[in-house]
C-alpha positions as CSV (number, residue, x, y, z in Angstrom):
1,M,10.1,-8.6,-3.1
2,P,9.2,-5.5,-5.2
3,R,5.9,-4.0,-4.6
4,Q,3.0,-4.8,-7.0
5,L,2.7,-2.2,-9.7
6,R,-0.5,-0.2,-9.6
7,V,-2.0,2.6,-11.6
8,D,-4.1,5.4,-10.3
9,I,-5.6,7.0,-13.4
10,G,-9.0,8.7,-13.4
11,G,-11.7,7.4,-15.7
12,E,-10.7,3.7,-15.2
13,V,-12.7,1.1,-13.1
14,Y,-10.8,-0.7,-10.4
15,H,-11.4,-3.7,-8.2
16,C,-9.8,-3.1,-4.9
17,V,-9.3,-5.4,-1.9
18,N,-7.6,-5.1,1.5
19,R,-7.2,-7.9,4.1
20,A,-6.6,-7.8,7.8
21,V,-3.2,-8.7,9.2
22,G,-3.0,-12.5,9.5
23,R,-6.5,-12.7,8.1
24,Q,-7.8,-12.0,11.6
25,T,-11.5,-11.3,12.0
26,I,-12.0,-7.6,12.4
27,F,-15.7,-7.4,11.5
28,K,-17.5,-9.5,14.1
29,E,-20.7,-7.7,15.0
30,D,-23.2,-5.6,13.3
31,K,-21.6,-2.5,14.8
32,D,-18.3,-3.3,13.3
33,Y,-19.7,-3.5,9.8
34,R,-21.8,-0.3,10.3
35,L,-18.7,1.6,11.5
36,F,-16.9,0.8,8.2
37,E,-20.0,1.7,6.1
38,L,-20.2,5.0,8.0
39,I,-16.6,5.7,7.2
40,L,-17.2,4.8,3.5
41,Q,-20.0,7.4,3.3
42,E,-18.0,10.0,5.1
43,V,-15.0,9.6,2.7
44,V,-17.3,9.4,-0.4
45,D,-18.9,12.7,0.7
46,S,-15.5,14.4,1.1
47,T,-13.9,13.0,-2.0
48,N,-16.7,12.4,-4.5
49,M,-15.4,8.9,-5.1
50,R,-17.8,6.8,-7.1
51,I,-18.5,3.3,-5.6
52,L,-20.1,0.9,-8.0
53,A,-20.1,-2.1,-5.6
54,Y,-18.7,-3.2,-2.3
55,C,-18.8,-6.1,0.1
56,I,-17.5,-6.2,3.7
57,M,-16.4,-9.7,4.8
58,P,-15.2,-10.8,8.3
59,N,-11.5,-10.3,7.5
60,H,-11.4,-8.2,4.4
61,F,-13.4,-5.9,2.1
62,H,-13.9,-5.5,-1.7
63,L,-14.6,-2.2,-3.5
64,V,-15.3,-1.6,-7.2
65,L,-14.4,2.1,-7.7
66,Y,-14.6,4.5,-10.6
67,P,-12.4,7.5,-9.7
68,E,-12.8,10.7,-11.7
69,N,-9.2,12.1,-11.4
70,D,-5.7,10.8,-11.3
71,G,-4.6,10.1,-7.8
72,D,-8.2,9.8,-6.4
73,L,-7.9,6.1,-5.9
74,S,-4.9,6.0,-3.6
75,D,-6.2,9.1,-1.7
76,F,-9.6,7.4,-1.1
77,M,-8.1,4.1,0.0
78,K,-5.6,5.7,2.3
79,R,-8.4,7.7,4.0
80,I,-10.6,4.6,4.4
81,T,-7.9,2.4,5.9
82,V,-6.3,5.0,8.1
83,T,-9.7,6.2,9.5
84,H,-10.9,2.7,10.0
85,T,-7.8,1.6,11.8
86,Q,-7.9,4.6,14.1
87,R,-11.6,4.2,15.0
88,Y,-11.3,0.4,15.3
89,R,-8.4,0.7,17.7
90,V,-10.3,3.2,19.9
91,A,-13.5,1.1,19.8
92,T,-11.7,-2.1,20.8
93,Q,-9.3,-0.4,23.2
94,T,-6.3,-1.7,21.3
95,V,-4.6,1.7,20.5
96,G,-0.9,1.1,19.8
97,E,-1.2,-2.5,18.7
98,G,0.1,-1.9,15.2
99,P,-1.4,-2.1,11.7
100,L,-4.9,-3.5,11.2
101,Y,-4.5,-4.3,7.5
102,Q,-1.8,-6.5,6.0
103,G,-0.3,-3.7,3.9
104,R,-1.1,-1.7,0.8
105,Y,-4.4,-2.5,-0.7
106,K,-4.4,-4.5,-4.0
107,S,-6.1,-3.2,-7.1
108,F,-6.5,-4.0,-10.8
109,I,-8.1,-2.2,-13.7
110,V,-11.3,-3.8,-15.1
111,Q,-12.5,-3.6,-18.7
112,N,-15.8,-1.8,-18.8
113,D,-17.9,-4.5,-20.5
114,T,-18.9,-8.1,-19.6
115,Y,-15.7,-8.3,-17.5
116,L,-16.9,-5.5,-15.3
117,F,-20.2,-7.3,-14.9
118,T,-18.3,-10.4,-13.9
119,A,-16.3,-8.4,-11.3
120,L,-19.5,-6.9,-9.9
121,R,-21.0,-10.3,-9.6
122,Y,-17.9,-11.7,-8.0
123,V,-17.9,-9.0,-5.3
124,E,-21.6,-9.1,-4.6
125,R,-21.6,-13.0,-4.5
126,N,-18.7,-13.1,-2.0
127,P,-20.8,-13.9,1.1
128,V,-22.5,-16.7,-0.8
129,T,-19.2,-18.1,-2.1
130,A,-17.9,-18.1,1.5
131,K,-21.0,-19.9,2.6
132,L,-22.0,-17.1,5.0
133,V,-25.5,-16.8,3.5
134,K,-27.4,-18.7,0.9
135,D,-28.9,-15.6,-0.8
136,P,-26.9,-12.5,-1.9
137,L,-29.7,-10.3,-0.5
138,G,-29.2,-12.1,2.9
139,W,-25.9,-10.3,3.5
140,K,-26.6,-6.8,4.8
141,Y,-23.0,-5.5,4.5
142,G,-22.7,-4.9,0.8
143,S,-24.0,-3.0,-2.2
144,V,-26.5,-5.6,-3.4
145,Y,-28.5,-5.3,-0.1
146,R,-28.1,-1.5,0.0
147,R,-29.1,-1.1,-3.6
148,Y,-32.3,-3.3,-3.5
149,K,-33.4,-3.0,0.2
150,G,-31.8,0.2,1.5
151,T,-33.4,3.6,2.1
152,A,-32.9,6.5,-0.2
153,D,-30.2,7.7,2.2
154,D,-28.5,4.3,2.1
155,K,-28.3,4.4,-1.7
156,R,-26.4,7.7,-1.7
157,L,-23.3,5.7,-1.1
158,L,-23.6,4.0,-4.5
159,F,-22.9,5.4,-8.0
160,P,-24.9,4.1,-11.0
161,W,-23.2,1.3,-12.9
162,V,-21.2,2.2,-15.9
163,C,-22.2,-1.0,-17.6
164,D,-25.7,-2.1,-18.4
165,E,-27.5,-3.9,-15.6
166,P,-29.6,-6.9,-16.8
167,E,-33.2,-6.8,-15.7
168,D,-32.9,-10.2,-14.2
169,Y,-29.7,-9.4,-12.3
170,L,-30.8,-10.8,-9.0
171,Q,-31.5,-14.1,-10.7
172,L,-28.1,-14.0,-12.4
173,L,-26.5,-13.2,-9.1
174,E,-27.7,-16.5,-7.7
175,Q,-25.7,-18.4,-10.3
176,P,-22.1,-19.1,-9.3
177,L,-19.2,-17.8,-11.4
178,T,-17.3,-20.3,-13.4
179,A,-14.0,-21.6,-12.1
180,R,-12.3,-19.9,-15.0
181,E,-13.9,-16.5,-14.1
182,I,-12.8,-16.8,-10.5
183,E,-9.3,-17.9,-11.5
184,K,-8.9,-14.8,-13.7
185,I,-10.0,-12.5,-11.0
186,A,-7.8,-14.2,-8.4
187,R,-4.8,-13.8,-10.8
188,S,-5.6,-10.1,-11.3
189,E,-5.8,-9.5,-7.6
190,M,-2.5,-11.4,-7.0
191,K,-0.5,-9.8,-9.7
192,G,-2.3,-6.6,-10.6
193,T,-3.0,-7.8,-14.1
194,P,-5.9,-5.9,-15.8
195,L,-9.1,-7.9,-16.1
196,G,-10.4,-8.1,-19.6
197,D,-10.0,-9.8,-22.9
198,D,-6.6,-10.5,-24.4
199,N,-6.5,-7.4,-26.5
200,Y,-7.6,-5.2,-23.7
201,I,-5.0,-6.7,-21.3
202,L,-2.1,-6.2,-23.8
203,T,-3.2,-2.6,-24.6
204,T,-3.6,-1.6,-21.0
205,V,-0.4,-3.3,-19.9
206,G,1.5,-1.3,-22.6
207,K,-0.3,1.9,-21.8
208,Y,0.4,1.9,-18.1
209,G,3.7,0.0,-18.0
210,L,2.4,-3.1,-16.3
211,C,4.5,-5.6,-18.2
212,S,5.7,-7.2,-14.9
213,T,2.2,-8.2,-14.0
214,M,2.3,-10.6,-16.9
215,R,5.4,-12.4,-15.9
216,E,5.3,-15.8,-14.3
217,K,7.8,-16.3,-11.5
218,G,8.9,-19.9,-10.6
219,R,6.5,-22.8,-10.6
220,P,2.9,-21.7,-11.1
221,K,0.9,-22.1,-7.8
222,K,-2.5,-23.7,-7.8
223,L,-5.0,-21.0,-6.8
224,N,-7.2,-21.9,-3.8
225,I,-10.5,-20.3,-4.7
226,T,-11.8,-20.3,-1.1
227,Q,-8.8,-18.2,0.0
228,R,-9.3,-15.5,-2.7
229,I,-12.9,-14.6,-2.0
């Protein structure tokens, strides 16, 4: 199967996700999550990557990134996954046991308007959707907690949103996304299709040669929402 096409152009916003091999639980305790957040900060400091939102889940992580230059995205993601794999193997005394992540990260471009707002909500609501917590602020290992309850040093990790944040965002964050919104994000993750309105998708697909992300292969599969969070 050919690899999913991806673009790595500066000035675009990307939703990125990477999952553990076999969906194994790699974040079990507070120290596991803190290790990954420490790596995020270290790599942000060395690359100047702009993180708009993130969420670390027991067997995967989501990042909404806004790279400045071409090539920054793949460089950042490689540093994150390689460094985390190395430190995880040392910490768990499993050096030499193979890859920690299932393969190359997945990413898709997000239109910088209401679709970006939807993607941000999707990421920051992940623990609620997965029924790990009832309140988005109850999950410590993500941008919503860090942005609203973190220290000044904690907030260094996050870059200001490039879309307008509603004053009642926390209240809006408590509201579930619609099935249609989740389906569109799941499709974008699966195929690499840009997330946006029809005109934006067609324009971006043509601009970056992503026509293959629009093709349907075989019988359409029913998306299991709980497996895509």
